[in-house]
N, CA, C and O atoms as a Maestro MAE file, in Angstrom:
{
 s_m_m2io_version
 :::
 2.0.0
}

f_m_ct {
 s_m_title
 :::
 protein
 m_atom[336] {
  # First column is atom index #
  i_m_mmod_type
  r_m_x_coord
  r_m_y_coord
  r_m_z_coord
  i_m_residue_number
  s_m_chain_name
  s_m_pdb_residue_name
  s_m_pdb_atom_name
  i_m_atomic_number
  :::
  1 25 -2.386 7.519 12.656 1 A "MET " " N  " 7
  2 3 -2.978 8.333 11.615 1 A "MET " " CA " 6
  3 2 -3.091 7.507 10.332 1 A "MET " " C  " 6
  4 15 -2.179 6.761 9.976 1 A "MET " " O  " 8
  5 25 -4.212 7.653 9.656 2 A "ALA " " N  " 7
  6 3 -4.464 6.874 8.447 2 A "ALA " " CA " 6
  7 2 -3.651 7.399 7.277 2 A "ALA " " C  " 6
  8 15 -3.416 8.600 7.149 2 A "ALA " " O  " 8
  9 25 -3.230 6.481 6.432 3 A "LEU " " N  " 7
  10 3 -2.526 6.844 5.202 3 A "LEU " " CA " 6
  11 2 -3.508 7.572 4.294 3 A "LEU " " C  " 6
  12 15 -4.654 7.152 4.139 3 A "LEU " " O  " 8
  13 25 -3.052 8.652 3.705 4 A "ARG " " N  " 7
  14 3 -3.858 9.391 2.748 4 A "ARG " " CA " 6
  15 2 -3.048 9.586 1.482 4 A "ARG " " C  " 6
  16 15 -1.881 9.973 1.528 4 A "ARG " " O  " 8
  17 25 -3.682 9.313 0.353 5 A "PHE " " N  " 7
  18 3 -3.013 9.559 -0.914 5 A "PHE " " CA " 6
  19 2 -3.064 11.049 -1.223 5 A "PHE " " C  " 6
  20 15 -3.952 11.761 -0.756 5 A "PHE " " O  " 8
  21 25 -2.106 11.509 -2.011 6 A "ALA " " N  " 7
  22 3 -2.112 12.886 -2.487 6 A "ALA " " CA " 6
  23 2 -3.397 13.124 -3.276 6 A "ALA " " C  " 6
  24 15 -3.997 12.182 -3.793 6 A "ALA " " O  " 8
  25 25 -3.812 14.378 -3.364 7 A "THR " " N  " 7
  26 3 -5.079 14.697 -4.025 7 A "THR " " CA " 6
  27 2 -5.106 14.316 -5.499 7 A "THR " " C  " 6
  28 15 -6.182 14.115 -6.062 7 A "THR " " O  " 8
  29 25 -3.959 14.215 -6.125 8 A "ASP " " N  " 7
  30 3 -3.892 13.882 -7.547 8 A "ASP " " CA " 6
  31 2 -3.716 12.390 -7.812 8 A "ASP " " C  " 6
  32 15 -3.356 11.993 -8.920 8 A "ASP " " O  " 8
  33 25 -3.970 11.561 -6.793 9 A "VAL " " N  " 7
  34 3 -3.836 10.116 -6.948 9 A "VAL " " CA " 6
  35 2 -5.227 9.481 -6.921 9 A "VAL " " C  " 6
  36 15 -5.981 9.650 -5.963 9 A "VAL " " O  " 8
  37 25 -5.550 8.758 -7.975 10 A "SER " " N  " 7
  38 3 -6.819 8.035 -8.079 10 A "SER " " CA " 6
  39 2 -6.554 6.553 -7.851 10 A "SER " " C  " 6
  40 15 -5.476 6.052 -8.171 10 A "SER " " O  " 8
  41 25 -7.540 5.854 -7.296 11 A "THR " " N  " 7
  42 3 -7.401 4.422 -7.058 11 A "THR " " CA " 6
  43 2 -8.570 3.675 -7.697 11 A "THR " " C  " 6
  44 15 -9.672 4.208 -7.829 11 A "THR " " O  " 8
  45 25 -8.306 2.441 -8.087 12 A "ALA " " N  " 7
  46 3 -9.346 1.567 -8.627 12 A "ALA " " CA " 6
  47 2 -9.031 0.141 -8.217 12 A "ALA " " C  " 6
  48 15 -7.890 -0.305 -8.335 12 A "ALA " " O  " 8
  49 25 -10.031 -0.571 -7.738 13 A "GLN " " N  " 7
  50 3 -9.891 -1.981 -7.397 13 A "GLN " " CA " 6
  51 2 -10.037 -2.810 -8.660 13 A "GLN " " C  " 6
  52 15 -10.866 -2.512 -9.520 13 A "GLN " " O  " 8
  53 25 -9.224 -3.856 -8.766 14 A "THR " " N  " 7
  54 3 -9.315 -4.784 -9.888 14 A "THR " " CA " 6
  55 2 -9.415 -6.192 -9.330 14 A "THR " " C  " 6
  56 15 -9.369 -6.391 -8.116 14 A "THR " " O  " 8
  57 25 -9.550 -7.157 -10.208 15 A "ASP " " N  " 7
  58 3 -9.570 -8.557 -9.774 15 A "ASP " " CA " 6
  59 2 -8.212 -8.996 -9.237 15 A "ASP " " C  " 6
  60 15 -8.115 -10.011 -8.548 15 A "ASP " " O  " 8
  61 25 -7.172 -8.245 -9.545 16 A "TYR " " N  " 7
  62 3 -5.811 -8.637 -9.192 16 A "TYR " " CA " 6
  63 2 -5.175 -7.758 -8.124 16 A "TYR " " C  " 6
  64 15 -4.012 -7.964 -7.778 16 A "TYR " " O  " 8
  65 25 -5.905 -6.787 -7.596 17 A "GLY " " N  " 7
  66 3 -5.363 -5.897 -6.582 17 A "GLY " " CA " 6
  67 2 -5.907 -4.496 -6.763 17 A "GLY " " C  " 6
  68 15 -7.114 -4.307 -6.915 17 A "GLY " " O  " 8
  69 25 -5.035 -3.530 -6.746 18 A "THR " " N  " 7
  70 3 -5.420 -2.126 -6.850 18 A "THR " " CA " 6
  71 2 -4.516 -1.423 -7.851 18 A "THR " " C  " 6
  72 15 -3.325 -1.717 -7.944 18 A "THR " " O  " 8
  73 25 -5.095 -0.496 -8.593 19 A "VAL " " N  " 7
  74 3 -4.326 0.331 -9.506 19 A "VAL " " CA " 6
  75 2 -4.373 1.761 -8.977 19 A "VAL " " C  " 6
  76 15 -5.435 2.272 -8.623 19 A "VAL " " O  " 8
  77 25 -3.201 2.398 -8.929 20 A "LEU " " N  " 7
  78 3 -3.097 3.795 -8.545 20 A "LEU " " CA " 6
  79 2 -2.678 4.581 -9.778 20 A "LEU " " C  " 6
  80 15 -1.839 4.122 -10.553 20 A "LEU " " O  " 8
  81 25 -3.257 5.761 -9.963 21 A "LEU " " N  " 7
  82 3 -2.870 6.652 -11.051 21 A "LEU " " CA " 6
  83 2 -2.438 7.969 -10.444 21 A "LEU " " C  " 6
  84 15 -3.217 8.645 -9.772 21 A "LEU " " O  " 8
  85 25 -1.194 8.324 -10.685 22 A "ASP " " N  " 7
  86 3 -0.693 9.639 -10.300 22 A "ASP " " CA " 6
  87 2 -1.008 10.563 -11.466 22 A "ASP " " C  " 6
  88 15 -0.313 10.553 -12.482 22 A "ASP " " O  " 8
  89 25 -2.056 11.360 -11.315 23 A "GLU " " N  " 7
  90 3 -2.532 12.206 -12.402 23 A "GLU " " CA " 6
  91 2 -1.541 13.309 -12.762 23 A "GLU " " C  " 6
  92 15 -1.611 13.854 -13.864 23 A "GLU " " O  " 8
  93 25 -0.633 13.647 -11.873 24 A "ARG " " N  " 7
  94 3 0.377 14.667 -12.179 24 A "ARG " " CA " 6
  95 2 1.362 14.154 -13.216 24 A "ARG " " C  " 6
  96 15 1.705 14.859 -14.164 24 A "ARG " " O  " 8
  97 25 1.816 12.916 -13.027 25 A "SER " " N  " 7
  98 3 2.849 12.371 -13.916 25 A "SER " " CA " 6
  99 2 2.294 11.414 -14.971 25 A "SER " " C  " 6
  100 15 2.967 11.113 -15.957 25 A "SER " " O  " 8
  101 25 1.065 10.938 -14.761 26 A "GLY " " N  " 7
  102 3 0.489 9.937 -15.650 26 A "GLY " " CA " 6
  103 2 0.980 8.531 -15.359 26 A "GLY " " C  " 6
  104 15 0.687 7.602 -16.111 26 A "GLY " " O  " 8
  105 25 1.722 8.369 -14.276 27 A "GLN " " N  " 7
  106 3 2.289 7.060 -13.919 27 A "GLN " " CA " 6
  107 2 1.251 6.200 -13.206 27 A "GLN " " C  " 6
  108 15 0.551 6.661 -12.304 27 A "GLN " " O  " 8
  109 25 1.168 4.940 -13.629 28 A "TYR " " N  " 7
  110 3 0.300 3.949 -12.993 28 A "TYR " " CA " 6
  111 2 1.120 3.068 -12.064 28 A "TYR " " C  " 6
  112 15 2.276 2.753 -12.345 28 A "TYR " " O  " 8
  113 25 0.518 2.684 -10.974 29 A "TRP " " N  " 7
  114 3 1.088 1.689 -10.070 29 A "TRP " " CA " 6
  115 2 0.076 0.558 -9.973 29 A "TRP " " C  " 6
  116 15 -1.102 0.805 -9.716 29 A "TRP " " O  " 8
  117 25 0.512 -0.664 -10.172 30 A "GLU " " N  " 7
  118 3 -0.361 -1.819 -10.000 30 A "GLU " " CA " 6
  119 2 0.068 -2.535 -8.735 30 A "GLU " " C  " 6
  120 15 1.181 -3.055 -8.651 30 A "GLU " " O  " 8
  121 25 -0.825 -2.560 -7.744 31 A "LEU " " N  " 7
  122 3 -0.529 -3.196 -6.467 31 A "LEU " " CA " 6
  123 2 -1.070 -4.616 -6.468 31 A "LEU " " C  " 6
  124 15 -2.241 -4.842 -6.772 31 A "LEU " " O  " 8
  125 25 -0.216 -5.566 -6.128 32 A "ASN " " N  " 7
  126 3 -0.652 -6.955 -6.019 32 A "ASN " " CA " 6
  127 2 -1.506 -7.107 -4.755 32 A "ASN " " C  " 6
  128 15 -1.645 -6.148 -3.997 32 A "ASN " " O  " 8
  129 25 -2.081 -8.295 -4.511 33 A "PRO " " N  " 7
  130 3 -2.938 -8.468 -3.335 33 A "PRO " " CA " 6
  131 2 -2.247 -8.159 -2.000 33 A "PRO " " C  " 6
  132 15 -2.894 -7.651 -1.085 33 A "PRO " " O  " 8
  133 25 -0.959 -8.451 -1.871 34 A "VAL " " N  " 7
  134 3 -0.244 -8.140 -0.625 34 A "VAL " " CA " 6
  135 2 -0.169 -6.627 -0.435 34 A "VAL " " C  " 6
  136 15 -0.491 -6.118 0.639 34 A "VAL " " O  " 8
  137 25 0.251 -5.913 -1.465 35 A "ALA " " N  " 7
  138 3 0.351 -4.455 -1.381 35 A "ALA " " CA " 6
  139 2 -1.019 -3.823 -1.165 35 A "ALA " " C  " 6
  140 15 -1.140 -2.834 -0.440 35 A "ALA " " O  " 8
  141 25 -2.046 -4.385 -1.785 36 A "THR " " N  " 7
  142 3 -3.404 -3.890 -1.584 36 A "THR " " CA " 6
  143 2 -3.817 -4.020 -0.128 36 A "THR " " C  " 6
  144 15 -4.394 -3.091 0.437 36 A "THR " " O  " 8
  145 25 -3.530 -5.156 0.485 37 A "LEU " " N  " 7
  146 3 -3.863 -5.352 1.896 37 A "LEU " " CA " 6
  147 2 -3.100 -4.362 2.776 37 A "LEU " " C  " 6
  148 15 -3.661 -3.820 3.728 37 A "LEU " " O  " 8
  149 25 -1.844 -4.128 2.467 38 A "ILE " " N  " 7
  150 3 -1.049 -3.157 3.223 38 A "ILE " " CA " 6
  151 2 -1.698 -1.779 3.136 38 A "ILE " " C  " 6
  152 15 -1.908 -1.125 4.157 38 A "ILE " " O  " 8
  153 25 -2.012 -1.342 1.933 39 A "VAL " " N  " 7
  154 3 -2.601 -0.019 1.730 39 A "VAL " " CA " 6
  155 2 -3.964 0.075 2.417 39 A "VAL " " C  " 6
  156 15 -4.254 1.076 3.072 39 A "VAL " " O  " 8
  157 25 -4.797 -0.951 2.277 40 A "GLU " " N  " 7
  158 3 -6.116 -0.925 2.917 40 A "GLU " " CA " 6
  159 2 -5.992 -0.823 4.432 40 A "GLU " " C  " 6
  160 15 -6.751 -0.091 5.067 40 A "GLU " " O  " 8
  161 25 -5.049 -1.544 5.014 41 A "THR " " N  " 7
  162 3 -4.850 -1.502 6.465 41 A "THR " " CA " 6
  163 2 -4.399 -0.118 6.903 41 A "THR " " C  " 6
  164 15 -4.890 0.412 7.900 41 A "THR " " O  " 8
  165 25 -3.465 0.470 6.163 42 A "LEU " " N  " 7
  166 3 -2.971 1.802 6.502 42 A "LEU " " CA " 6
  167 2 -4.046 2.869 6.291 42 A "LEU " " C  " 6
  168 15 -4.154 3.799 7.091 42 A "LEU " " O  " 8
  169 25 -4.825 2.750 5.247 43 A "ARG " " N  " 7
  170 3 -5.894 3.733 4.985 43 A "ARG " " CA " 6
  171 2 -6.990 3.649 6.039 43 A "ARG " " C  " 6
  172 15 -7.677 4.637 6.302 43 A "ARG " " O  " 8
  173 25 -7.156 2.482 6.640 44 A "ALA " " N  " 7
  174 3 -8.171 2.304 7.687 44 A "ALA " " CA " 6
  175 2 -7.684 2.808 9.047 44 A "ALA " " C  " 6
  176 15 -8.413 2.739 10.037 44 A "ALA " " O  " 8
  177 25 -6.449 3.313 9.092 45 A "GLY " " N  " 7
  178 3 -5.937 3.870 10.337 45 A "GLY " " CA " 6
  179 2 -4.915 3.011 11.044 45 A "GLY " " C  " 6
  180 15 -4.381 3.407 12.080 45 A "GLY " " O  " 8
  181 25 -4.634 1.840 10.497 46 A "GLY " " N  " 7
  182 3 -3.615 0.979 11.094 46 A "GLY " " CA " 6
  183 2 -2.224 1.525 10.837 46 A "GLY " " C  " 6
  184 15 -2.003 2.275 9.886 46 A "GLY " " O  " 8
  185 25 -1.299 1.146 11.685 47 A "ASP " " N  " 7
  186 3 0.090 1.547 11.482 47 A "ASP " " CA " 6
  187 2 0.832 0.432 10.743 47 A "ASP " " C  " 6
  188 15 0.236 -0.572 10.354 47 A "ASP " " O  " 8
  189 25 2.127 0.622 10.557 48 A "GLU " " N  " 7
  190 3 2.902 -0.373 9.818 48 A "GLU " " CA " 6
  191 2 2.919 -1.730 10.524 48 A "GLU " " C  " 6
  192 15 2.957 -2.767 9.862 48 A "GLU " " O  " 8
  193 25 2.892 -1.736 11.846 49 A "ALA " " N  " 7
  194 3 2.847 -3.008 12.587 49 A "ALA " " CA " 6
  195 2 1.528 -3.729 12.317 49 A "ALA " " C  " 6
  196 15 1.510 -4.951 12.163 49 A "ALA " " O  " 8
  197 25 0.434 -2.985 12.258 50 A "ALA " " N  " 7
  198 3 -0.867 -3.596 11.960 50 A "ALA " " CA " 6
  199 2 -0.902 -4.137 10.542 50 A "ALA " " C  " 6
  200 15 -1.480 -5.194 10.291 50 A "ALA " " O  " 8
  201 25 -0.281 -3.413 9.610 51 A "ALA " " N  " 7
  202 3 -0.219 -3.888 8.226 51 A "ALA " " CA " 6
  203 2 0.610 -5.164 8.142 51 A "ALA " " C  " 6
  204 15 0.257 -6.093 7.415 51 A "ALA " " O  " 8
  205 25 1.707 -5.208 8.886 52 A "THR " " N  " 7
  206 3 2.534 -6.417 8.931 52 A "THR " " CA " 6
  207 2 1.728 -7.583 9.488 52 A "THR " " C  " 6
  208 15 1.766 -8.681 8.932 52 A "THR " " O  " 8
  209 25 1.004 -7.363 10.572 53 A "ASP " " N  " 7
  210 3 0.161 -8.403 11.168 53 A "ASP " " CA " 6
  211 2 -0.869 -8.916 10.169 53 A "ASP " " C  " 6
  212 15 -1.109 -10.120 10.080 53 A "ASP " " O  " 8
  213 25 -1.480 -7.996 9.416 54 A "ALA " " N  " 7
  214 3 -2.500 -8.383 8.444 54 A "ALA " " CA " 6
  215 2 -1.908 -9.252 7.336 54 A "ALA " " C  " 6
  216 15 -2.528 -10.227 6.911 54 A "ALA " " O  " 8
  217 25 -0.721 -8.903 6.875 55 A "VAL " " N  " 7
  218 3 -0.064 -9.675 5.818 55 A "VAL " " CA " 6
  219 2 0.287 -11.077 6.322 55 A "VAL " " C  " 6
  220 15 0.062 -12.066 5.624 55 A "VAL " " O  " 8
  221 25 0.830 -11.156 7.516 56 A "VAL " " N  " 7
  222 3 1.192 -12.458 8.088 56 A "VAL " " CA " 6
  223 2 -0.052 -13.328 8.258 56 A "VAL " " C  " 6
  224 15 -0.008 -14.529 7.990 56 A "VAL " " O  " 8
  225 25 -1.156 -12.734 8.701 57 A "ALA " " N  " 7
  226 3 -2.388 -13.489 8.927 57 A "ALA " " CA " 6
  227 2 -3.027 -13.967 7.622 57 A "ALA " " C  " 6
  228 15 -3.628 -15.040 7.581 57 A "ALA " " O  " 8
  229 25 -2.898 -13.178 6.567 58 A "GLU " " N  " 7
  230 3 -3.594 -13.482 5.314 58 A "GLU " " CA " 6
  231 2 -2.784 -14.328 4.340 58 A "GLU " " C  " 6
  232 15 -3.353 -15.108 3.577 58 A "GLU " " O  " 8
  233 25 -1.472 -14.181 4.358 59 A "PHE " " N  " 7
  234 3 -0.628 -14.845 3.370 59 A "PHE " " CA " 6
  235 2 0.404 -15.738 4.056 59 A "PHE " " C  " 6
  236 15 0.731 -15.538 5.226 59 A "PHE " " O  " 8
  237 25 0.900 -16.700 3.332 60 A "ASP " " N  " 7
  238 3 1.914 -17.621 3.848 60 A "ASP " " CA " 6
  239 2 3.282 -16.958 3.738 60 A "ASP " " C  " 6
  240 15 4.049 -17.243 2.819 60 A "ASP " " O  " 8
  241 25 3.581 -16.064 4.692 61 A "ILE " " N  " 7
  242 3 4.807 -15.278 4.647 61 A "ILE " " CA " 6
  243 2 5.283 -15.073 6.084 61 A "ILE " " C  " 6
  244 15 4.479 -14.890 6.999 61 A "ILE " " O  " 8
  245 25 6.583 -15.106 6.264 62 A "ASP " " N  " 7
  246 3 7.102 -14.920 7.626 62 A "ASP " " CA " 6
  247 2 7.079 -13.445 7.996 62 A "ASP " " C  " 6
  248 15 7.066 -12.577 7.123 62 A "ASP " " O  " 8
  249 25 7.074 -13.170 9.282 63 A "ARG " " N  " 7
  250 3 6.922 -11.816 9.806 63 A "ARG " " CA " 6
  251 2 8.035 -10.872 9.321 63 A "ARG " " C  " 6
  252 15 7.762 -9.724 8.970 63 A "ARG " " O  " 8
  253 25 9.263 -11.343 9.300 64 A "GLU " " N  " 7
  254 3 10.382 -10.504 8.877 64 A "GLU " " CA " 6
  255 2 10.202 -10.034 7.433 64 A "GLU " " C  " 6
  256 15 10.402 -8.860 7.125 64 A "GLU " " O  " 8
  257 25 9.829 -10.943 6.569 65 A "ARG " " N  " 7
  258 3 9.599 -10.606 5.157 65 A "ARG " " CA " 6
  259 2 8.426 -9.645 5.020 65 A "ARG " " C  " 6
  260 15 8.493 -8.682 4.255 65 A "ARG " " O  " 8
  261 25 7.351 -9.904 5.760 66 A "ALA " " N  " 7
  262 3 6.179 -9.034 5.711 66 A "ALA " " CA " 6
  263 2 6.536 -7.619 6.158 66 A "ALA " " C  " 6
  264 15 6.096 -6.642 5.551 66 A "ALA " " O  " 8
  265 25 7.318 -7.512 7.200 67 A "GLN " " N  " 7
  266 3 7.717 -6.199 7.704 67 A "GLN " " CA " 6
  267 2 8.562 -5.452 6.670 67 A "GLN " " C  " 6
  268 15 8.384 -4.250 6.475 67 A "GLN " " O  " 8
  269 25 9.470 -6.152 6.017 68 A "ARG " " N  " 7
  270 3 10.282 -5.531 4.962 68 A "ARG " " CA " 6
  271 2 9.399 -5.042 3.814 68 A "ARG " " C  " 6
  272 15 9.597 -3.947 3.288 68 A "ARG " " O  " 8
  273 25 8.423 -5.867 3.435 69 A "ASP " " N  " 7
  274 3 7.526 -5.487 2.342 69 A "ASP " " CA " 6
  275 2 6.725 -4.235 2.686 69 A "ASP " " C  " 6
  276 15 6.578 -3.342 1.852 69 A "ASP " " O  " 8
  277 25 6.207 -4.168 3.910 70 A "VAL " " N  " 7
  278 3 5.440 -2.998 4.345 70 A "VAL " " CA " 6
  279 2 6.322 -1.755 4.318 70 A "VAL " " C  " 6
  280 15 5.944 -0.725 3.761 70 A "VAL " " O  " 8
  281 25 7.497 -1.864 4.925 71 A "THR " " N  " 7
  282 3 8.416 -0.720 4.991 71 A "THR " " CA " 6
  283 2 8.809 -0.251 3.602 71 A "THR " " C  " 6
  284 15 8.829 0.950 3.333 71 A "THR " " O  " 8
  285 25 9.122 -1.193 2.713 72 A "GLN " " N  " 7
  286 3 9.538 -0.845 1.357 72 A "GLN " " CA " 6
  287 2 8.406 -0.191 0.574 72 A "GLN " " C  " 6
  288 15 8.634 0.802 -0.118 72 A "GLN " " O  " 8
  289 25 7.193 -0.725 0.668 73 A "LEU " " N  " 7
  290 3 6.068 -0.147 -0.064 73 A "LEU " " CA " 6
  291 2 5.791 1.281 0.398 73 A "LEU " " C  " 6
  292 15 5.608 2.177 -0.426 73 A "LEU " " O  " 8
  293 25 5.761 1.492 1.700 74 A "VAL " " N  " 7
  294 3 5.498 2.837 2.224 74 A "VAL " " CA " 6
  295 2 6.602 3.803 1.782 74 A "VAL " " C  " 6
  296 15 6.317 4.935 1.390 74 A "VAL " " O  " 8
  297 25 7.841 3.362 1.846 75 A "ALA " " N  " 7
  298 3 8.958 4.218 1.433 75 A "ALA " " CA " 6
  299 2 8.861 4.569 -0.056 75 A "ALA " " C  " 6
  300 15 9.099 5.717 -0.431 75 A "ALA " " O  " 8
  301 25 8.520 3.610 -0.897 76 A "GLU " " N  " 7
  302 3 8.407 3.867 -2.334 76 A "GLU " " CA " 6
  303 2 7.253 4.810 -2.636 76 A "GLU " " C  " 6
  304 15 7.385 5.697 -3.480 76 A "GLU " " O  " 8
  305 25 6.124 4.630 -1.959 77 A "MET " " N  " 7
  306 3 4.980 5.522 -2.191 77 A "MET " " CA " 6
  307 2 5.304 6.933 -1.704 77 A "MET " " C  " 6
  308 15 4.933 7.914 -2.349 77 A "MET " " O  " 8
  309 25 5.986 7.034 -0.584 78 A "ARG " " N  " 7
  310 3 6.375 8.349 -0.063 78 A "ARG " " CA " 6
  311 2 7.356 9.033 -1.021 78 A "ARG " " C  " 6
  312 15 7.202 10.215 -1.332 78 A "ARG " " O  " 8
  313 25 8.353 8.296 -1.482 79 A "ALA " " N  " 7
  314 3 9.369 8.863 -2.386 79 A "ALA " " CA " 6
  315 2 8.743 9.297 -3.725 79 A "ALA " " C  " 6
  316 15 9.218 10.241 -4.356 79 A "ALA " " O  " 8
  317 25 7.696 8.615 -4.144 80 A "SER " " N  " 7
  318 3 7.044 8.942 -5.404 80 A "SER " " CA " 6
  319 2 5.995 10.046 -5.264 80 A "SER " " C  " 6
  320 15 5.391 10.464 -6.251 80 A "SER " " O  " 8
  321 25 5.787 10.508 -4.047 81 A "GLY " " N  " 7
  322 3 4.808 11.575 -3.822 81 A "GLY " " CA " 6
  323 2 3.372 11.110 -3.842 81 A "GLY " " C  " 6
  324 15 2.466 11.932 -3.982 81 A "GLY " " O  " 8
  325 25 3.134 9.811 -3.705 82 A "LEU " " N  " 7
  326 3 1.751 9.302 -3.715 82 A "LEU " " CA " 6
  327 2 1.041 9.544 -2.389 82 A "LEU " " C  " 6
  328 15 -0.185 9.642 -2.340 82 A "LEU " " O  " 8
  329 25 1.814 9.640 -1.324 83 A "ILE " " N  " 7
  330 3 1.229 9.812 0.017 83 A "ILE " " CA " 6
  331 2 1.199 11.291 0.358 83 A "ILE " " C  " 6
  332 15 2.186 12.005 0.179 83 A "ILE " " O  " 8
  333 25 0.041 11.746 0.856 84 A "ALA " " N  " 7
  334 3 -0.115 13.156 1.263 84 A "ALA " " CA " 6
  335 2 0.586 13.400 2.590 84 A "ALA " " C  " 6
  336 15 0.570 14.521 3.100 84 A "ALA " " O  " 8
  :::
 }
 m_bond[335] {
  # First column is bond index #
  i_m_from
  i_m_to
  i_m_order
  :::
  1 1 2 1
  2 2 3 1
  3 3 4 2
  4 3 5 1
  5 5 6 1
  6 6 7 1
  7 7 8 2
  8 7 9 1
  9 9 10 1
  10 10 11 1
  11 11 12 2
  12 11 13 1
  13 13 14 1
  14 14 15 1
  15 15 16 2
  16 15 17 1
  17 17 18 1
  18 18 19 1
  19 19 20 2
  20 19 21 1
  21 21 22 1
  22 22 23 1
  23 23 24 2
  24 23 25 1
  25 25 26 1
  26 26 27 1
  27 27 28 2
  28 27 29 1
  29 29 30 1
  30 30 31 1
  31 31 32 2
  32 31 33 1
  33 33 34 1
  34 34 35 1
  35 35 36 2
  36 35 37 1
  37 37 38 1
  38 38 39 1
  39 39 40 2
  40 39 41 1
  41 41 42 1
  42 42 43 1
  43 43 44 2
  44 43 45 1
  45 45 46 1
  46 46 47 1
  47 47 48 2
  48 47 49 1
  49 49 50 1
  50 50 51 1
  51 51 52 2
  52 51 53 1
  53 53 54 1
  54 54 55 1
  55 55 56 2
  56 55 57 1
  57 57 58 1
  58 58 59 1
  59 59 60 2
  60 59 61 1
  61 61 62 1
  62 62 63 1
  63 63 64 2
  64 63 65 1
  65 65 66 1
  66 66 67 1
  67 67 68 2
  68 67 69 1
  69 69 70 1
  70 70 71 1
  71 71 72 2
  72 71 73 1
  73 73 74 1
  74 74 75 1
  75 75 76 2
  76 75 77 1
  77 77 78 1
  78 78 79 1
  79 79 80 2
  80 79 81 1
  81 81 82 1
  82 82 83 1
  83 83 84 2
  84 83 85 1
  85 85 86 1
  86 86 87 1
  87 87 88 2
  88 87 89 1
  89 89 90 1
  90 90 91 1
  91 91 92 2
  92 91 93 1
  93 93 94 1
  94 94 95 1
  95 95 96 2
  96 95 97 1
  97 97 98 1
  98 98 99 1
  99 99 100 2
  100 99 101 1
  101 101 102 1
  102 102 103 1
  103 103 104 2
  104 103 105 1
  105 105 106 1
  106 106 107 1
  107 107 108 2
  108 107 109 1
  109 109 110 1
  110 110 111 1
  111 111 112 2
  112 111 113 1
  113 113 114 1
  114 114 115 1
  115 115 116 2
  116 115 117 1
  117 117 118 1
  118 118 119 1
  119 119 120 2
  120 119 121 1
  121 121 122 1
  122 122 123 1
  123 123 124 2
  124 123 125 1
  125 125 126 1
  126 126 127 1
  127 127 128 2
  128 127 129 1
  129 129 130 1
  130 130 131 1
  131 131 132 2
  132 131 133 1
  133 133 134 1
  134 134 135 1
  135 135 136 2
  136 135 137 1
  137 137 138 1
  138 138 139 1
  139 139 140 2
  140 139 141 1
  141 141 142 1
  142 142 143 1
  143 143 144 2
  144 143 145 1
  145 145 146 1
  146 146 147 1
  147 147 148 2
  148 147 149 1
  149 149 150 1
  150 150 151 1
  151 151 152 2
  152 151 153 1
  153 153 154 1
  154 154 155 1
  155 155 156 2
  156 155 157 1
  157 157 158 1
  158 158 159 1
  159 159 160 2
  160 159 161 1
  161 161 162 1
  162 162 163 1
  163 163 164 2
  164 163 165 1
  165 165 166 1
  166 166 167 1
  167 167 168 2
  168 167 169 1
  169 169 170 1
  170 170 171 1
  171 171 172 2
  172 171 173 1
  173 173 174 1
  174 174 175 1
  175 175 176 2
  176 175 177 1
  177 177 178 1
  178 178 179 1
  179 179 180 2
  180 179 181 1
  181 181 182 1
  182 182 183 1
  183 183 184 2
  184 183 185 1
  185 185 186 1
  186 186 187 1
  187 187 188 2
  188 187 189 1
  189 189 190 1
  190 190 191 1
  191 191 192 2
  192 191 193 1
  193 193 194 1
  194 194 195 1
  195 195 196 2
  196 195 197 1
  197 197 198 1
  198 198 199 1
  199 199 200 2
  200 199 201 1
  201 201 202 1
  202 202 203 1
  203 203 204 2
  204 203 205 1
  205 205 206 1
  206 206 207 1
  207 207 208 2
  208 207 209 1
  209 209 210 1
  210 210 211 1
  211 211 212 2
  212 211 213 1
  213 213 214 1
  214 214 215 1
  215 215 216 2
  216 215 217 1
  217 217 218 1
  218 218 219 1
  219 219 220 2
  220 219 221 1
  221 221 222 1
  222 222 223 1
  223 223 224 2
  224 223 225 1
  225 225 226 1
  226 226 227 1
  227 227 228 2
  228 227 229 1
  229 229 230 1
  230 230 231 1
  231 231 232 2
  232 231 233 1
  233 233 234 1
  234 234 235 1
  235 235 236 2
  236 235 237 1
  237 237 238 1
  238 238 239 1
  239 239 240 2
  240 239 241 1
  241 241 242 1
  242 242 243 1
  243 243 244 2
  244 243 245 1
  245 245 246 1
  246 246 247 1
  247 247 248 2
  248 247 249 1
  249 249 250 1
  250 250 251 1
  251 251 252 2
  252 251 253 1
  253 253 254 1
  254 254 255 1
  255 255 256 2
  256 255 257 1
  257 257 258 1
  258 258 259 1
  259 259 260 2
  260 259 261 1
  261 261 262 1
  262 262 263 1
  263 263 264 2
  264 263 265 1
  265 265 266 1
  266 266 267 1
  267 267 268 2
  268 267 269 1
  269 269 270 1
  270 270 271 1
  271 271 272 2
  272 271 273 1
  273 273 274 1
  274 274 275 1
  275 275 276 2
  276 275 277 1
  277 277 278 1
  278 278 279 1
  279 279 280 2
  280 279 281 1
  281 281 282 1
  282 282 283 1
  283 283 284 2
  284 283 285 1
  285 285 286 1
  286 286 287 1
  287 287 288 2
  288 287 289 1
  289 289 290 1
  290 290 291 1
  291 291 292 2
  292 291 293 1
  293 293 294 1
  294 294 295 1
  295 295 296 2
  296 295 297 1
  297 297 298 1
  298 298 299 1
  299 299 300 2
  300 299 301 1
  301 301 302 1
  302 302 303 1
  303 303 304 2
  304 303 305 1
  305 305 306 1
  306 306 307 1
  307 307 308 2
  308 307 309 1
  309 309 310 1
  310 310 311 1
  311 311 312 2
  312 311 313 1
  313 313 314 1
  314 314 315 1
  315 315 316 2
  316 315 317 1
  317 317 318 1
  318 318 319 1
  319 319 320 2
  320 319 321 1
  321 321 322 1
  322 322 323 1
  323 323 324 2
  324 323 325 1
  325 325 326 1
  326 326 327 1
  327 327 328 2
  328 327 329 1
  329 329 330 1
  330 330 331 1
  331 331 332 2
  332 331 333 1
  333 333 334 1
  334 334 335 1
  335 335 336 2
  :::
 }
}
C-alpha cells in the first residue's frame, strides 16, 4: 500500500529535497535528498524494503544504514501524524 500523507499536509519540491507543511500545527519538515527518495518510493507504492533498495542504489550508503534511515523516517512521520 502506498504511503499517503494526512489531508492537512502539503508538499513542495525544492532544489534540495522536499518540504512538508503540517497545516494543523504550522510545522515544516525539510527532507534531504535521501528522505525525499524514501518518501517518493513509498508514495509510489513501494514498501520499506523497496525504499531501502532505492537508497542503496542511489547513494553511497550501506544497506544496514539505509534500512535504519527508512525505518526511522517512517516512524517519525507516523509519530508526528504526517502519515494518513
